[in-house]
C-alpha positions as CSV (number, residue, x, y, z in Angstrom):
1,X,13.2,0.6,21.5
2,X,11.5,1.6,18.3
3,X,12.6,4.5,17.5
4,X,15.9,2.0,17.3
5,X,13.7,-0.3,16.1
6,X,12.6,1.3,13.2
7,X,16.4,3.1,12.2
8,X,17.4,-0.1,12.1
9,X,14.3,-1.9,9.7
10,X,15.2,1.2,7.3
11,X,18.8,0.8,6.6
12,X,17.8,-2.8,6.4
13,X,15.8,-2.2,3.8
14,X,18.0,0.3,2.3
15,X,15.9,4.1,2.7
16,X,17.1,6.8,4.1
17,X,13.8,8.8,6.0
18,X,14.9,12.3,7.5
19,X,13.7,12.6,11.4
20,X,10.7,13.8,10.7
21,X,9.3,11.5,8.6
22,X,10.3,8.8,11.0
23,X,8.8,10.7,13.6
24,X,5.3,10.5,12.5
25,X,6.0,6.8,11.4
26,X,6.1,6.7,14.6
27,X,3.0,8.5,15.3
28,X,1.4,6.5,12.8
29,X,2.7,3.0,15.1
30,X,1.0,4.7,18.2
31,X,-2.1,6.2,16.3
32,X,-2.7,2.3,15.0
33,X,-2.6,0.7,18.2
34,X,-4.9,3.5,20.3
35,X,-7.6,3.5,17.5
36,X,-7.5,-0.7,16.8
37,X,-8.6,-1.5,20.1
38,X,-11.9,0.1,19.4
39,X,-12.3,0.3,15.5
40,X,-10.8,-3.3,15.0
41,X,-8.5,-2.2,12.4
42,X,-5.6,-5.1,12.1
43,X,-6.4,-8.7,13.5
44,X,-2.5,-8.3,14.2
45,X,-2.8,-7.4,18.3
46,X,0.8,-8.0,19.0
47,X,2.2,-4.6,19.6
48,X,5.5,-5.0,19.4
49,X,4.7,-6.9,15.4
50,X,3.0,-3.3,14.1
51,X,6.0,-1.6,13.6
52,X,7.1,-4.5,10.5
53,X,4.4,-6.3,9.9
54,X,3.0,-3.3,8.8
55,X,5.1,-0.1,8.9
56,X,8.4,-1.5,7.0
57,X,5.7,-4.2,5.7
58,X,4.8,-1.1,3.8
59,X,7.8,0.7,3.7
60,X,9.2,-2.6,1.6
61,X,6.7,-1.3,-1.1
62,X,8.6,2.2,-1.9
63,X,11.5,1.4,-4.4
64,X,8.9,0.1,-6.1
65,X,6.7,3.6,-6.5
66,X,7.3,6.2,-8.8
67,X,6.1,9.6,-9.9
68,X,2.2,10.5,-10.5
69,X,-0.1,10.4,-8.2
70,X,-1.3,6.9,-5.8
71,X,-4.5,5.1,-5.5
72,X,-4.7,2.0,-2.3
73,X,-7.6,0.0,-3.0
74,X,-8.8,-2.1,1.0
75,X,-6.5,0.6,2.0
76,X,-8.1,-0.5,5.9
77,X,-5.4,0.7,8.9
78,X,-3.7,2.5,6.1
79,X,-1.2,-0.2,4.6
80,X,0.6,1.3,2.4
81,X,-0.7,4.2,1.9
82,X,0.3,6.4,4.7
83,X,4.0,5.2,5.3
84,X,4.2,5.5,1.7
85,X,2.7,9.1,1.5
86,X,4.8,10.4,4.7
87,X,7.9,9.0,3.3
88,X,7.0,10.8,-0.2
89,X,5.6,13.7,0.9
90,X,5.6,14.9,-2.7
91,X,3.1,12.7,-3.4
92,X,-0.8,12.5,-3.7
93,X,-1.7,8.9,-2.5
94,X,-6.2,8.3,-1.8
95,X,-7.2,6.2,0.3
96,X,-10.1,4.2,0.3
97,X,-12.1,1.6,2.2
98,X,-16.2,0.2,2.2
99,X,-15.6,0.1,5.8
100,X,-17.1,3.6,7.8
101,X,-14.9,3.5,11.2
102,X,-12.5,2.4,9.2
103,X,-11.7,5.7,6.8
104,X,-12.9,8.1,10.2
105,X,-9.7,7.1,11.7
106,X,-7.7,7.1,7.9
107,X,-8.8,10.6,7.7
108,X,-8.2,11.5,11.7
109,X,-5.1,10.4,11.2
110,X,-4.1,12.0,8.3
111,X,-4.8,15.3,9.8
112,X,-3.4,14.1,13.2
113,X,0.0,13.4,11.5
114,X,-0.1,16.4,9.1
115,X,-0.4,14.7,5.8
116,X,-1.7,16.8,3.0
117,X,-1.5,14.6,0.2
118,X,-3.1,11.9,1.1
119,X,-7.8,11.7,0.3
120,X,-9.3,9.3,2.6
121,X,-12.6,7.9,0.4
122,X,-15.6,5.7,1.9
123,X,-17.3,4.8,-0.8
124,X,-16.4,0.4,-2.5
125,X,-13.7,0.8,-5.1
126,X,-16.4,0.2,-8.1
127,X,-17.8,3.1,-7.5
128,X,-15.2,5.1,-6.9
129,X,-14.5,7.5,-11.0
130,X,-11.3,9.6,-11.9
131,X,-11.1,11.8,-15.1
132,X,-8.1,10.1,-16.5
133,X,-7.0,7.8,-13.9
134,X,-4.1,6.9,-11.5
135,X,-0.4,6.6,-12.5
136,X,-0.1,3.7,-9.9
137,X,-2.4,1.2,-7.9
138,X,-1.9,-0.7,-5.5
139,X,-3.2,-2.7,-2.7
140,X,-1.6,-4.9,0.6
141,X,-3.6,-7.5,1.0
142,X,-6.7,-6.5,0.0
143,X,-7.9,-9.3,-3.2
144,X,-6.7,-12.0,-5.6
145,X,-5.1,-10.0,-8.4
146,X,-7.5,-11.5,-11.3
147,X,-10.0,-10.0,-8.8
148,X,-8.0,-6.4,-8.1
149,X,-7.4,-5.6,-11.6
150,X,-10.9,-6.4,-12.7
151,X,-12.2,-3.7,-10.1
152,X,-9.4,-1.1,-10.7
153,X,-9.4,-2.3,-14.3
154,X,-10.7,1.3,-15.1
155,X,-8.7,3.1,-12.9
156,X,-5.5,3.1,-14.1
157,X,-4.0,5.5,-15.9
158,X,-2.9,5.3,-19.3
159,X,0.8,4.3,-19.0
160,X,0.0,3.2,-15.9
161,X,0.9,0.4,-13.1
162,X,-0.6,-2.3,-10.2
163,X,1.9,-2.4,-7.4
164,X,-0.6,-5.8,-5.7
165,X,1.7,-6.6,-2.2
166,X,1.3,-10.3,-2.2
167,X,2.6,-12.7,-0.1
168,X,4.0,-15.9,-1.0
169,X,4.9,-16.4,-5.0
170,X,1.9,-16.1,-7.0
171,X,1.7,-18.7,-9.3
172,X,-1.0,-19.7,-9.4
173,X,-3.3,-16.5,-9.4
174,X,-1.2,-15.5,-11.9
175,X,-1.9,-18.1,-14.4
176,X,-5.9,-17.2,-13.9
177,X,-4.9,-13.4,-14.2
178,X,-3.5,-14.3,-17.0
179,X,-6.6,-16.3,-18.6
180,X,-9.1,-13.3,-17.4
181,X,-7.9,-11.6,-20.1
182,X,-8.4,-8.1,-19.2
183,X,-6.5,-6.7,-21.3
184,X,-3.0,-6.5,-19.0
185,X,0.5,-8.3,-17.9
186,X,2.7,-9.0,-15.8
187,X,5.8,-7.0,-15.4
188,X,8.3,-8.1,-13.1
189,X,7.8,-9.5,-9.0
190,X,9.6,-9.4,-7.6
191,X,10.8,-11.2,-3.7
192,X,11.1,-8.4,-0.8
193,X,13.2,-8.4,2.9
194,X,11.1,-7.1,5.4
195,X,13.0,-7.1,8.6
196,X,11.5,-9.1,10.9
197,X,8.6,-9.7,9.4
198,X,8.6,-14.2,8.6
199,X,7.6,-16.3,5.6
200,X,7.6,-14.4,1.8
201,X,6.7,-11.4,1.1
202,X,6.2,-10.1,-3.1
203,X,5.4,-7.3,-4.7
204,X,3.7,-7.9,-7.9
205,X,3.7,-5.3,-11.1
206,X,1.5,-5.0,-13.8
207,X,0.9,-3.3,-16.8
208,X,-1.8,-2.6,-19.7
209,X,-0.8,-5.1,-22.3
210,X,2.2,-3.9,-24.2
211,X,3.3,-1.3,-21.7
212,X,6.0,-4.7,-19.4
213,X,8.8,-3.2,-22.0
214,X,8.7,0.3,-20.2
215,X,7.6,-0.9,-16.3
């Protein structure tokens, strides 16, 4: 049943993933459910909702993910970083979270799923250092836009982009981001249509000032 739902969900998202990637996504779902009983990786307890609300929701980001290393901030149980890494084995994905139990899960998941392109780090994001920065930084339900950008501003590569996953159109957060004067601008806000997910979903693309035209 999960396999058929995943295939249908991918088709609805306009994504074409091979059988091996789909098998890894389902294996990730199983790991998430197994570890969640002990490690409280997600507040979502209904197994039937994990596929749409975690896997498909994360995969909805794929059309906006470009080339270059990706940092997933406040990764928690690995969303959206692990589904993206499974779908894009060419992409080096770093998952960061301050909760050691969640990072233990992320590390084990990367091993069991055979994801050499995934690195999990236990740290507060403001403690991270990265010479040259990350070309792409994402988060899902990590923090308000202004806080997310402020905490990661030093980590963005020249010409890089932030991909912030949000629910309803975050008009007030965008206003506060503008008021914070962090030297960035919102390049675009795209609605996401995620199969089986109720409510609005959006991805906010933020770039350093002056770079919006090429985002």
